[in-house]
N, C-alpha and C positions, 0 to 999 in steps of 0.2 A: 507515456508522459511523465515528466518529473518536475521538481521544483526549480531546477537549474542552479542548485547550490554549489556545483563544482566550478562555476564561472563567475563567482561574485567578487566584488572588489574588496580590498582590505578594510575599507570603511564599513562596508556592509557586513563583512565577517566579524568585525569588532562589535558592531551593534547587535548582531545576532548572538554572539558569545555573551555579551553583557546582559541582554534580556534573558537569555537562557539561565545564566548564573543567578540572577535575581529571582527568577521563577523557581529554580531548584531550592534556593534558600528558603523562600516563603512556603512552598508546599512539601518540601523534603522528598520529592520524586521528580523525574525528568518530564519536560514538556513533550507531549505526544501529539503529533498531527500527521495526517495522511499526506505526505509530501507529494505523492503522485496526483493528488487532487488540488494542489495548491502551488502557487509561485512564491517567490521570495517576499514580495510585498504583503501577501495575505498571511504568510507565516509570521512576519514581523507584527502585523496588525493583530493576529491571533495571540501572540505572546503578550502584547500590551493589553489587549482586551481581557483575555482570560486570566491575566495576573490579578485582576480586580475581583475575581470570583472567590467564594469561600472554598475551603479545602474540599468539602463534601460535593459542592457543585462541580469543582474541577476534576474530581475523581470520576464523576459521571461523564463529563466532557471527554476526558482521556479515554475512558472505556468505549465511548462511541467512536473515537478515532481508531482505536485498536480494532474494533469491529470492521471499519472501512478497510484498514490495511489487510486484515485477515481475509476479507471477501475478495479483494483484488489479487492477493497471493493465491487463494484457492482457485480463482478463475484462471490464473496463469498456469497453475499445475494441471488443471483439467484440460485446458487447451493444448498443453504439450503432450498429453498422453495419446498414443497411437490408437487406442481403442475408441477414442472419441470420433475418429474417422469412421469406424465401424458403426457406431451409434447413429451417426448422421447419414449413413448410406441408406438408400431405399431398400426395402425388405428383400427384393429380388437379388440385389447385389450383395446383401449381407451374407447370404449363404455361400456365394462364391468367395467372398473375403474370408469367411470362416474356414472354408476349405483350403485356401492359400496359406492361412496362418497355421492350420493343422499340418500342412506339408513343410512347415518351417520357413516359408517365404515371408519376407518383410513386405508390409503394405506401404506404398509410396504416399 
C-alpha cells in the first residue's frame, strides 16, 4: 500500500509542496510520515495539524513515524528472505529443507 503520491494533480502537488516548505522553514527539518499507512488527504491534514506543534513535540511525532517506516521495511526484508520459508516449515520438513540447502539446491 502507498499514499498514491505518484498520481496527484498539479493543484495537489502544489499544495503538498507549499505545506512541506512551510513545515521545513518552521522546524528546520523535513516532514516525516509513513506514506504506506496514509493517503494524500491524511498527509495534507498531517502537515497542517502537525505544523501547529512545538518543535519538541514534532521531533517526537517524526520519530514515531520513522519507527513505523523502519518496522514496515524490516518486515519487507524478513518476508523476502528464503530462510523465512524454512522457519515457517513444520519441524519434519525443516530437516529435508536443510538437507536440500546443504546440497546447494534452492528452495522454492
